[in-house]
N, C-alpha and C positions, 0 to 999 in steps of 0.2 A: 504494500500500500504506500502510495506517495503522499507526502505532506501536501495538504490542500493549498498551502501558500506558495507552492512552487509552480503553479500554473502560469505565472507571469514570465518565467525564465525564457521560454522560446521567443515570446514577443519582445522582451527586453533585448535579447541577443540581436534580433533583426533591427530593432530601433537603433541600437548603437552601431551596428554594421552599416546600415544605410546612412546614418549621420556621418560616420567616419569616411565613407566613400564620397559623400557630398563635400566634405571638408577637403579631402586629399585632391579631388578634382577641381576644387574651387567653385563648384556650382552652387554651394550653399550661400556664398557671398554675392552671387549675381541675383539681385532681387527680381528682375523681370523673368529670368528662367525659373527660379524657385516658385514664384507666384503662378506662373503659367503651368508648371508641372503639377502643383497642388490643385489648381483650378481644373485641369484636365482630369486628374484622378477623382476630383469631387463630382464632375459631370458624369464620369463613368460609373462611380459608386451610386449616384442617385438613379441612373438608368438601370443598373443591375439590381438595385434594391427593389424596384418595381417588378423586374422580370425574374429575379433569382433570390439568392440568399445572402447577398452582401449586406452587412449591417447587423443590427440586433434582431435576431430571430430566435425562436425556441431552441433550435439546434446549434446556434453559433452565437451565444451571448457575448463570449469573450474570444472570438477567433483571432488568430495572430494577425492576419491582414488588417482587420478592423482596428486592433490596438495600435499597430504600426501607423496606420492612417491618422488616428487621433493624435499620436505622438508628433507626427510630422506637421499636422495642422497647428498644434501648440507651438512647435518650433517656428512656424511661419508667423504666428501672432507675436512671439517674442522678437523675431527678426524685424517685424514691421511696426513695433510698438510706438515709434515716433510718428507714424502716419495714420494710426488707427484713431478715428474720432469716437469718443465715448459720449453717447447721448441716450437718454431713456427712450426717446421716440424711435431710435434705430433698434434698440433692444426689443421693444414691443413689436415693431414692424417685422423683425426677423423671427420672433417667437410665434407669430400668428400662423405662418405656413407649417411650422413644426407641430403646433397644436392640432391643426387640421389633419396633418399626416398621421398623428397619433390616434385619430378617430377611425382610421381604417380597420377593418375586421382583423387583419393579420396582426397588427400591432396591439389591438385591444385584447386578442386572445393571448398574446405573450404576457401582457400586464396581468391578466386574470390568472394565468398559470403560476405567477410568482406568488 
């Protein structure tokens, strides 16, 4: 039996591996490239979340690709912190589509199963 706290190790490994590769190649420091790559991955993730199982689903609540994606988005926020405008209206404007998405039957069944 494996300690339940070790579930993060594969995801952490890939987070640091991808970050190291981005640093060594210099791509992490090129804002337009990094922003474009995360934007492309986000568009792909949103499309596959409607068609498949990318994201939070009953079978893959903490799948490694999802955790790595969240990590890299957090790195993007840190990287662009001087350009991110913080306003409550933006927060609520971004939260509304997420709330509507959470009302879908697939996501609702996930929440009920927890």
